[in-house]
C-alpha positions as CSV (number, residue, x, y, z in Angstrom):
1,X,0.2,0.0,-0.1
2,X,1.3,3.5,-1.1
3,X,0.3,5.6,2.2
4,X,1.5,8.6,0.6
5,X,-0.8,8.6,-2.6
6,X,-3.5,7.2,0.2
7,X,-3.1,10.1,2.6
8,X,-3.1,12.2,-0.1
9,X,-6.5,11.1,-2.1
10,X,-7.9,11.5,1.3
11,X,-6.5,14.8,2.3
12,X,-8.0,15.8,-1.2
13,X,-11.3,14.6,-0.9
14,X,-11.8,16.0,2.6
15,X,-10.3,19.6,1.6
16,X,-12.6,19.7,-1.6
17,X,-15.8,19.2,0.6
18,X,-14.6,20.8,4.1
19,X,-17.7,22.6,4.4
20,X,-19.5,19.4,4.7
21,X,-17.7,18.2,7.6
22,X,-15.5,20.5,9.6
23,X,-18.3,21.9,12.0
24,X,-21.4,20.3,13.6
25,X,-25.0,21.4,11.6
26,X,-26.5,22.8,14.8
27,X,-23.3,25.3,16.5
28,X,-23.0,28.0,13.9
29,X,-26.6,27.8,12.5
30,X,-28.1,29.5,9.9
31,X,-24.5,29.7,8.2
32,X,-23.3,25.9,9.1
33,X,-26.9,24.5,7.4
34,X,-26.0,27.0,4.1
35,X,-22.9,25.5,3.4
36,X,-24.5,22.2,2.2
37,X,-26.1,21.5,-1.5
38,X,-29.7,22.2,-1.0
39,X,-29.8,19.7,-3.7
40,X,-28.0,17.2,-1.8
41,X,-30.4,17.8,1.5
42,X,-33.4,17.9,-0.8
43,X,-32.4,14.4,-2.3
44,X,-31.7,13.1,1.3
45,X,-35.0,14.7,2.5
46,X,-36.5,12.7,-0.6
47,X,-35.7,9.4,1.1
48,X,-37.9,7.0,2.7
49,X,-37.0,6.1,6.7
50,X,-35.6,2.8,5.7
51,X,-33.3,4.2,2.9
52,X,-32.4,7.3,5.2
53,X,-31.4,4.5,7.8
54,X,-29.4,2.3,5.4
55,X,-27.5,5.2,4.1
56,X,-26.5,6.5,7.6
57,X,-25.8,3.4,9.1
58,X,-24.6,1.6,6.4
59,X,-23.4,3.7,3.9
60,X,-25.3,2.5,1.5
61,X,-25.2,4.8,-1.8
62,X,-27.8,2.4,-3.8
63,X,-30.4,4.6,-2.0
64,X,-29.3,7.2,-3.8
65,X,-30.3,8.2,-7.5
66,X,-27.7,8.8,-10.1
67,X,-25.5,12.3,-10.0
68,X,-23.3,14.2,-8.0
69,X,-24.0,13.5,-4.4
70,X,-24.1,9.9,-4.9
71,X,-20.8,9.9,-6.6
72,X,-19.5,11.4,-3.5
73,X,-20.7,8.8,-1.3
74,X,-18.9,6.2,-3.9
75,X,-15.7,8.1,-3.7
76,X,-15.9,8.1,0.1
77,X,-16.8,4.5,0.6
78,X,-13.9,3.7,-1.8
79,X,-11.4,5.3,0.3
80,X,-12.8,4.4,3.8
81,X,-12.6,0.4,2.2
82,X,-9.1,1.0,0.9
83,X,-7.2,-0.2,4.0
84,X,-6.4,-4.0,3.6
85,X,-7.8,-6.8,6.3
86,X,-5.8,-9.2,8.7
87,X,-6.9,-12.7,8.0
88,X,-8.1,-14.4,11.2
89,X,-5.9,-17.0,12.7
90,X,-7.9,-19.4,14.8
91,X,-6.1,-20.5,18.2
92,X,-7.9,-22.4,21.1
93,X,-8.1,-20.6,24.8
94,X,-9.1,-22.3,27.8
95,X,-12.4,-20.7,28.7
96,X,-11.0,-19.8,32.0
97,X,-9.5,-17.2,30.3
98,X,-12.2,-15.1,29.3
99,X,-14.3,-15.5,32.9
100,X,-15.2,-11.8,33.6
101,X,-13.9,-10.7,30.0
102,X,-16.8,-9.0,27.5
103,X,-17.3,-10.1,24.1
104,X,-15.7,-6.8,22.6
105,X,-12.6,-7.8,24.3
106,X,-12.7,-11.2,23.6
107,X,-13.1,-11.0,20.0
108,X,-10.1,-8.5,19.9
109,X,-8.0,-10.7,21.6
110,X,-8.9,-13.7,19.9
111,X,-7.9,-12.1,16.4
112,X,-4.9,-9.8,17.7
113,X,-3.1,-12.4,20.2
114,X,-2.5,-14.8,17.5
115,X,-1.5,-12.9,14.8
116,X,1.0,-11.5,17.6
117,X,1.8,-14.9,17.9
118,X,3.1,-15.5,14.8
119,X,5.3,-12.2,14.5
120,X,6.7,-13.3,17.9
121,X,8.4,-16.9,16.2
122,X,10.3,-14.3,13.7
123,X,10.8,-11.4,16.1
124,X,11.2,-13.5,19.1
125,X,10.8,-10.8,21.5
126,X,11.7,-10.3,24.9
127,X,9.0,-8.1,26.1
128,X,5.6,-6.8,25.4
129,X,5.0,-3.4,26.7
130,X,1.1,-2.9,26.9
131,X,0.7,1.1,27.2
132,X,-3.0,2.1,28.8
133,X,-3.4,-2.1,29.4
134,X,-6.0,-1.2,32.1
135,X,-6.6,-4.8,34.5
136,X,-4.3,-6.7,31.6
137,X,-6.1,-9.1,29.5
138,X,-3.8,-8.3,26.7
139,X,-0.7,-8.7,28.9
140,X,-2.2,-11.4,30.6
141,X,-2.9,-13.5,27.0
142,X,0.6,-12.7,26.0
143,X,2.6,-13.4,29.0
144,X,0.7,-16.7,29.6
145,X,-0.3,-18.3,26.0
146,X,3.0,-17.0,24.2
147,X,5.5,-17.0,26.8
148,X,6.7,-12.9,26.6
149,X,7.1,-11.2,29.4
150,X,4.7,-8.3,29.8
151,X,4.5,-4.9,31.2
152,X,1.1,-3.7,31.8
153,X,1.4,0.3,32.2
154,X,-1.6,2.1,33.3
155,X,-2.5,5.0,35.4
156,X,-6.4,3.2,37.1
157,X,-4.6,1.5,40.3
158,X,-8.2,-0.2,40.6
159,X,-7.4,-1.5,37.3
160,X,-4.4,-2.9,38.0
161,X,-5.4,-4.1,41.4
162,X,-7.8,-6.3,39.5
163,X,-5.8,-7.5,37.0
164,X,-3.2,-8.3,39.5
165,X,-5.7,-10.6,41.8
166,X,-7.4,-12.3,38.8
167,X,-3.7,-13.8,38.4
168,X,-3.4,-15.1,41.7
169,X,-6.7,-16.7,40.9
170,X,-6.2,-18.9,38.1
171,X,-3.2,-21.8,37.5
172,X,-1.0,-20.4,35.2
173,X,-0.2,-22.7,32.0
174,X,3.1,-24.1,31.5
175,X,6.0,-22.2,30.5
176,X,4.0,-18.9,31.7
177,X,5.8,-15.6,31.7
178,X,5.2,-12.7,34.4
179,X,2.8,-9.8,33.8
180,X,4.2,-6.8,35.4
181,X,2.4,-4.4,36.2
182,X,3.8,-0.3,36.5
183,X,1.6,2.3,37.7
184,X,2.5,5.3,36.0
185,X,2.2,7.9,33.1
186,X,3.6,7.1,29.6
187,X,6.3,7.6,28.6
188,X,7.9,8.0,31.9
189,X,12.0,7.5,32.8
190,X,11.1,3.7,33.7
191,X,9.2,2.9,30.8
192,X,11.8,4.3,28.8
193,X,14.3,2.3,30.6
194,X,12.5,-1.2,29.7
195,X,11.8,0.2,25.8
196,X,14.3,-0.9,23.7
197,X,15.1,-2.9,20.3
198,X,13.8,-6.3,21.4
199,X,10.3,-4.6,22.8
200,X,7.0,-5.4,21.4
201,X,5.6,-2.3,22.3
202,X,1.8,-2.2,22.3
203,X,-1.3,0.2,22.1
204,X,-4.7,-1.4,22.1
205,X,-6.9,1.6,21.8
206,X,-4.7,3.9,23.0
207,X,-6.8,7.5,24.3
208,X,-6.5,11.0,22.2
209,X,-2.8,11.7,21.9
210,X,-1.1,8.4,23.6
211,X,-1.1,6.9,20.3
212,X,1.4,10.3,19.3
213,X,3.9,9.8,22.5
214,X,3.5,5.6,21.8
215,X,4.8,5.9,18.2
216,X,7.2,9.0,19.3
217,X,8.6,6.8,22.3
218,X,9.1,3.6,20.2
219,X,11.1,5.5,17.5
220,X,13.5,7.3,19.9
221,X,13.8,3.9,21.4
222,X,14.0,2.0,18.5
223,X,11.6,-1.1,19.6
224,X,12.0,-3.7,17.3
225,X,7.4,-3.7,16.9
226,X,5.3,-1.1,17.8
227,X,1.1,-2.2,17.0
228,X,-1.4,0.4,17.4
229,X,-5.2,1.3,17.8
230,X,-6.5,4.8,18.0
231,X,-9.1,5.5,19.6
232,X,-11.4,8.8,21.3
233,X,-9.5,11.3,18.7
234,X,-12.0,13.6,20.4
235,X,-9.6,13.9,23.1
236,X,-6.7,14.9,21.0
237,X,-5.5,18.6,20.6
238,X,-6.7,19.5,17.1
239,X,-3.9,22.1,16.8
240,X,-0.8,20.5,18.6
241,X,-1.7,16.6,17.5
242,X,-2.0,16.5,13.8
243,X,-0.4,16.2,12.0
244,X,3.0,14.9,13.1
245,X,4.6,13.5,9.8
246,X,6.5,15.9,7.9
247,X,4.7,15.0,4.4
248,X,1.1,16.2,5.9
249,X,2.7,19.1,7.1
250,X,4.3,20.0,3.9
251,X,0.9,19.9,2.3
252,X,-2.3,21.4,2.1
253,X,-3.3,21.4,5.8
254,X,-6.3,19.3,6.9
255,X,-8.2,21.7,9.5
256,X,-9.1,19.4,11.9
257,X,-11.5,20.9,15.1
258,X,-12.8,19.4,18.1
259,X,-16.4,18.6,16.2
260,X,-14.2,17.3,13.2
261,X,-12.3,15.0,15.7
262,X,-15.6,13.7,17.5
263,X,-16.5,12.5,14.1
264,X,-13.8,10.6,13.1
265,X,-13.9,9.2,16.9
266,X,-18.1,7.4,16.5
267,X,-17.0,6.8,12.8
268,X,-18.0,3.4,11.4
269,X,-19.7,2.4,14.5
270,X,-23.1,0.1,13.4
271,X,-26.6,1.3,14.0
272,X,-29.4,-0.6,14.6
273,X,-32.7,0.5,13.5
274,X,-34.4,1.1,17.1
275,X,-30.7,3.0,17.4
276,X,-31.5,5.3,14.2
277,X,-35.0,6.2,15.3
278,X,-33.4,7.3,19.1
279,X,-30.8,9.0,17.1
280,X,-33.5,11.2,15.1
281,X,-35.6,11.5,18.1
282,X,-32.7,12.8,20.2
283,X,-31.4,15.3,17.0
284,X,-34.8,16.7,16.8
285,X,-35.4,17.7,20.1
286,X,-31.5,19.0,20.8
287,X,-31.9,21.1,17.2
288,X,-35.0,22.0,18.1
289,X,-34.1,23.3,21.6
290,X,-31.3,25.7,19.7
291,X,-33.6,26.4,16.7
292,X,-36.0,27.5,20.1
293,X,-33.2,29.8,21.6
294,X,-32.4,31.6,18.3
295,X,-36.3,32.3,17.0
296,X,-37.8,32.9,20.6
297,X,-35.4,33.9,22.6
298,X,-33.3,35.9,20.2
299,X,-30.2,34.1,20.8
300,X,-27.8,34.0,17.8
301,X,-24.8,32.8,19.8
302,X,-24.3,29.0,20.3
303,X,-25.3,27.9,23.7
304,X,-23.9,24.5,24.7
305,X,-26.9,22.8,26.8
306,X,-25.5,19.6,27.6
307,X,-27.0,16.1,27.1
308,X,-29.8,14.7,28.9
309,X,-30.9,11.1,29.9
310,X,-32.7,9.1,27.0
311,X,-36.1,8.8,28.8
312,X,-35.8,12.9,28.2
313,X,-35.9,13.1,24.7
314,X,-39.5,11.5,25.1
315,X,-40.8,14.0,27.1
316,X,-42.7,16.4,25.5
317,X,-41.2,19.2,23.8
318,X,-42.2,22.0,26.4
319,X,-40.6,19.9,29.1
320,X,-37.5,19.0,27.9
321,X,-37.0,22.5,27.0
322,X,-38.0,24.2,30.4
323,X,-35.6,21.3,32.0
324,X,-32.5,22.4,30.0
325,X,-33.3,26.0,30.7
326,X,-33.7,26.1,34.5
327,X,-30.5,23.3,34.6
328,X,-28.1,26.3,32.2
329,X,-30.1,29.5,34.6
330,X,-32.2,30.7,31.6
331,X,-35.5,32.3,31.9
332,X,-38.2,31.5,29.6
333,X,-41.2,33.3,29.6
334,X,-43.5,31.5,27.3
335,X,-46.0,28.4,28.3
336,X,-46.0,25.1,27.2
337,X,-48.5,25.5,25.0
338,X,-46.2,28.0,23.2
339,X,-43.2,25.9,23.1
340,X,-44.9,22.8,22.0
341,X,-46.5,24.8,19.1
342,X,-43.5,26.2,18.1
343,X,-41.8,22.9,17.6
344,X,-44.9,20.9,16.1
345,X,-45.2,24.1,13.5
346,X,-44.4,23.5,9.8
347,X,-41.5,25.3,9.1
348,X,-39.5,24.5,12.6
349,X,-40.3,20.6,11.5
350,X,-39.1,21.8,7.7
351,X,-35.8,23.3,9.4
352,X,-35.4,20.0,11.9
353,X,-35.7,17.5,8.7
354,X,-33.1,19.8,6.6
355,X,-30.6,19.2,9.8
356,X,-31.2,15.8,10.4
357,X,-30.1,14.9,6.4
358,X,-27.6,17.6,6.5
359,X,-26.4,15.5,9.5
360,X,-26.5,12.3,7.4
361,X,-24.2,13.8,4.5
362,X,-22.1,15.4,7.2
363,X,-21.5,11.8,8.8
364,X,-20.3,10.2,5.7
365,X,-17.3,11.6,6.1
366,X,-16.4,9.9,9.3
367,X,-14.2,7.0,8.2
368,X,-12.0,9.3,6.1
369,X,-11.1,11.7,8.9
370,X,-10.3,8.7,10.7
371,X,-7.9,7.5,7.9
372,X,-6.5,10.8,7.8
373,X,-5.2,10.6,11.3
374,X,-4.1,7.0,11.4
375,X,-2.4,7.5,7.9
376,X,-0.3,10.6,9.1
377,X,0.7,8.6,11.9
378,X,2.1,5.3,9.7
379,X,3.9,7.9,7.5
380,X,5.4,9.7,10.2
381,X,6.7,5.9,11.0
382,X,7.8,5.2,7.6
383,X,10.1,8.9,8.2
384,X,11.7,7.7,11.1
385,X,12.8,4.6,9.1
386,X,10.4,1.6,9.7
387,X,8.8,-0.5,7.9
388,X,4.8,0.0,8.2
389,X,1.8,-1.7,7.5
390,X,-1.7,-0.3,8.2
391,X,-4.6,-3.4,8.5
392,X,-8.4,-3.9,9.5
393,X,-8.0,-7.1,12.6
394,X,-11.2,-6.5,14.3
395,X,-15.2,-6.9,13.2
396,X,-16.6,-3.4,13.3
397,X,-19.5,-4.5,14.6
398,X,-17.6,-5.5,17.4
399,X,-15.5,-2.9,17.9
400,X,-15.6,-0.1,15.6
401,X,-11.9,1.3,15.8
402,X,-10.7,-1.3,14.1
403,X,-7.4,0.0,12.8
404,X,-4.4,-1.2,13.5
405,X,-0.4,0.3,12.6
406,X,2.2,-2.7,12.6
407,X,5.8,-1.2,12.4
408,X,9.3,-3.1,12.4
409,X,12.5,-1.5,13.0
410,X,14.5,-2.0,9.4
């Protein structure tokens, strides 16, 4: 795979359509909504509910008529699906190995550990450094079933205590190696001490810029192999943490912000029909509240209202509005009947539908935004003289952040 060309292709489609993904539809109303091609919005509006769900949940462009919007979605899908899938290696583990391991984590361990075991036959790692390892499931599997001494680094003592207690509870397999729990921030002086050219460095869903720290430490200390899965991009600093590669810095910049980082974080997650309907209900109430503030309360600035419990979005609209305004210390002179009448008016319902359809269009860019971040990281490793691969390891229905960067010391 040509990482540089792949990144360039993604950068091109993102820059060409920046007005469609950079900001939330809500936050700069009405300017944000006006940025969308109204023919695009109209086409989504004309879809029935089933087809809207198919487009939003599965990026199924077949529901669209031939034209510019369909061509755009096809381009996005082609780029989004350009990552090769790692062949799954089946391996049997004892049933007790998965006690109190949730379905998602079990799938990740079953998919990743046999792959690492195959690498270990060639690389012969002396140690595995599991950054942000929590209770140490990955460290435990590598130490106990692949005989790689593991260091589980995390800042949460309660998680580490749980992991240590688990290891003490069950008998060890023959030839098992140690799992060393280290309560510390990464990187630190002690973590740098154990990170060397005999190390396998792992970040299974490293939140925010922890991935950057992990990759840079691997380069600095010449780790034999680094495997990293990004996560929680919304915790990154859009100005400081992207891009990190010289190639991306030297080209036209992709100007990420907190809203686009949030979109990248939530991309590629599966969604049932019920979840889609719940999402629509939440969006309509949240959008409706801000339209109420804009048109009735004359608040042209964006007011951050905050989330509500799911059941609150199914109360009468006026009750939802009043509770959120009280919570944010905003006085409301209107009666409940007036608030409900505002929400049910044809004008507002049309606006809400337009905003929801614009959000469906925006959602199509999430995976490409995530790939821009991951490819930038992969290119950084390549620029520093390392062999790099990027692959899909997990079923996205179980683990949406399923793309791993694998890099070996040359």
